[in-house]
Structure formats: structure tokens, C-alpha cells
VOGUMI-772669 format. One record per residue (C-alpha): residue in one letter; x, y negated, z. Coordinates in pm, 1 decimal. Example, Ala and Ser with C-alpha at 12.3 -4.5 7.8 and 13.67 -1.06 7.14 Angstrom:
2
node r->a, c1->1230.0, c2->450.0, c3->780.0
node r->s, c1->1367.0, c2->106.0, c3->714.0
//
This chain:
95
node r->m, c1->0.0, c2->0.0, c3->0.0
node r->f, c1->114.8, c2->-355.6, c3->-71.2
node r->i, c1->19.6, c2->-642.4, c3->161.0
node r->a, c1->23.7, c2->-1017.3, c3->93.1
node r->v, c1->5.4, c2->-1247.1, c3->396.9
node r->n, c1->-74.8, c2->-1609.7, c3->317.5
node r->t, c1->-43.1, c2->-1850.9, c3->611.2
node r->i, c1->-282.0, c2->-2144.3, c3->598.4
node r->a, c1->-193.5, c2->-2432.5, c3->826.2
node r->g, c1->-468.8, c2->-2552.3, c3->1052.2
node r->p, c1->-666.6, c2->-2671.1, c3->1225.6
node r->g, c1->-921.4, c2->-2847.7, c3->1012.7
node r->g, c1->-1131.4, c2->-2719.4, c3->726.6
node r->n, c1->-1135.1, c2->-2362.1, c3->853.8
node r->e, c1->-1508.4, c2->-2313.5, c3->808.7
node r->r, c1->-1491.9, c2->-2443.2, c3->451.4
node r->m, c1->-1186.6, c2->-2226.6, c3->384.4
node r->l, c1->-1354.7, c2->-1917.9, c3->528.9
node r->e, c1->-1663.2, c2->-1977.0, c3->313.4
node r->g, c1->-1436.7, c2->-2003.2, c3->8.8
node r->f, c1->-1280.1, c2->-1665.5, c3->88.7
node r->k, c1->-1623.5, c2->-1509.9, c3->141.1
node r->h, c1->-1731.1, c2->-1642.1, c3->-198.5
node r->a, c1->-1413.8, c2->-1521.8, c3->-376.8
node r->t, c1->-1384.0, c2->-1171.1, c3->-232.6
node r->p, c1->-1665.8, c2->-1000.4, c3->-429.6
node r->a, c1->-1502.1, c2->-1103.7, c3->-759.2
node r->m, c1->-1168.1, c2->-964.6, c3->-640.8
node r->k, c1->-1329.4, c2->-621.1, c3->-619.1
node r->q, c1->-1319.1, c2->-598.9, c3->-999.9
node r->f, c1->-945.2, c2->-528.4, c3->-973.7
node r->t, c1->-897.6, c2->-154.1, c3->-931.3
node r->g, c1->-599.6, c2->-201.1, c3->-699.9
node r->f, c1->-777.4, c2->-434.7, c3->-456.8
node r->l, c1->-830.6, c2->-268.7, c3->-117.4
node r->g, c1->-957.9, c2->-556.8, c3->94.2
node r->l, c1->-913.8, c2->-900.3, c3->241.8
node r->e, c1->-900.9, c2->-1004.7, c3->606.1
node r->i, c1->-890.2, c2->-1356.9, c3->745.2
node r->w, c1->-721.0, c2->-1395.8, c3->1082.9
node r->t, c1->-767.9, c2->-1716.7, c3->1280.9
node r->a, c1->-525.1, c2->-1797.1, c3->1563.4
node r->p, c1->-615.4, c2->-1994.2, c3->1876.5
node r->d, c1->-428.3, c2->-2296.9, c3->1732.8
node r->g, c1->-662.3, c2->-2297.8, c3->1431.0
node r->s, c1->-410.8, c2->-2168.4, c3->1177.1
node r->m, c1->-531.9, c2->-1890.6, c3->951.4
node r->q, c1->-376.9, c2->-1598.5, c3->769.7
node r->a, c1->-530.2, c2->-1437.7, c3->463.8
node r->i, c1->-423.9, c2->-1071.5, c3->453.5
node r->s, c1->-492.3, c2->-903.7, c3->119.0
node r->r, c1->-434.7, c2->-532.4, c3->72.1
node r->w, c1->-350.2, c2->-377.8, c3->-265.7
node r->t, c1->-254.1, c2->-33.7, c3->-392.1
node r->s, c1->71.8, c2->-174.4, c3->-531.8
node r->k, c1->262.3, c2->-491.0, c3->-616.1
node r->e, c1->156.0, c2->-440.9, c3->-976.7
node r->a, c1->-210.8, c2->-443.8, c3->-872.0
node r->l, c1->-161.3, c2->-776.3, c3->-692.2
node r->d, c1->30.4, c2->-915.0, c3->-991.1
node r->e, c1->-265.6, c2->-829.1, c3->-1216.5
node r->y, c1->-487.2, c2->-1052.2, c3->-999.8
node r->i, c1->-225.5, c2->-1329.6, c3->-965.2
node r->h, c1->-184.9, c2->-1351.9, c3->-1343.2
node r->n, c1->-559.7, c2->-1347.7, c3->-1411.6
node r->s, c1->-765.2, c2->-1663.4, c3->-1468.4
node r->l, c1->-980.3, c2->-1558.2, c3->-1171.2
node r->f, c1->-684.4, c2->-1631.3, c3->-941.5
node r->r, c1->-666.2, c2->-1987.2, c3->-1076.0
node r->s, c1->-1037.7, c2->-2039.1, c3->-1019.8
node r->h, c1->-1003.1, c2->-1911.1, c3->-660.7
node r->h, c1->-707.5, c2->-2144.7, c3->-593.9
node r->g, c1->-827.2, c2->-2472.3, c3->-741.1
node r->g, c1->-655.6, c2->-2423.4, c3->-1075.8
node r->a, c1->-311.2, c2->-2332.7, c3->-939.3
node r->s, c1->-124.9, c2->-2044.2, c3->-1099.7
node r->g, c1->28.5, c2->-1758.0, c3->-904.3
node r->e, c1->373.1, c2->-1909.2, c3->-949.7
node r->q, c1->254.8, c2->-2240.1, c3->-802.4
node r->m, c1->95.4, c2->-2062.4, c3->-503.3
node r->n, c1->401.2, c2->-1849.9, c3->-419.9
node r->i, c1->555.6, c2->-2083.1, c3->-162.6
node r->p, c1->820.9, c2->-1882.9, c3->30.4
node r->e, c1->735.7, c2->-2038.9, c3->368.6
node r->q, c1->367.6, c2->-1962.1, c3->318.1
node r->v, c1->337.8, c2->-1618.1, c3->154.8
node r->f, c1->501.5, c2->-1295.7, c3->274.0
node r->y, c1->482.7, c2->-952.1, c3->112.5
node r->y, c1->506.5, c2->-611.6, c3->276.4
node r->n, c1->504.7, c2->-250.0, c3->171.9
node r->a, c1->286.9, c2->-63.2, c3->421.9
node r->e, c1->192.9, c2->289.1, c3->520.8
node r->v, c1->-131.6, c2->358.4, c3->704.2
node r->l, c1->-61.3, c2->620.3, c3->970.5
node r->g, c1->-396.0, c2->652.0, c3->1136.6
//
């Protein structure tokens, strides 16, 4: 499994941001490698969007699709890949 963790600085706008994720997630299900999306909100108001994919290639398919741009206000995957903001992990589910 491949995990992308996008840190969203907060506080402020969290409810609007959460609604945006809720609206975008059903369309993400069209990608065969999409496994799910979780939004974590910390006590300080910062948020993390955790997306789970079958592989890096599955995530890349979404990032290079026009749907990604529509979900991110017109920004391409390359523009959204800010090293301090997005982290990637290979994961194994053990239980």
C-alpha cells in the first residue's frame, strides 16, 4: 500500500476544507488504486489528509488526471508536491 500524507496548516477554514474533501472523495473512487481518504484534525486545528492507494503508480494516475486539478483549485500535481507539506510512505497492514 502507498500512503500520501498532506499537512494542511490551521486553524481556520477547517469546516470548509472538510466539506471540500467530502465532496471530492466520491469522484476519487473511480481510480482503481484508490483505497480511501481520512482527514485527521489535531487539537491545534491543523489537519492531515491521509490518502491510501494500492501503489505509487495508482496515486500518480490521480495526480496527473484533470480531476486532481479540479479538486485542488486548478493546481497540478507538481505544483501541489511541496516537500514540507506532503510525505509519502510504503505501508503494510498487519492486522
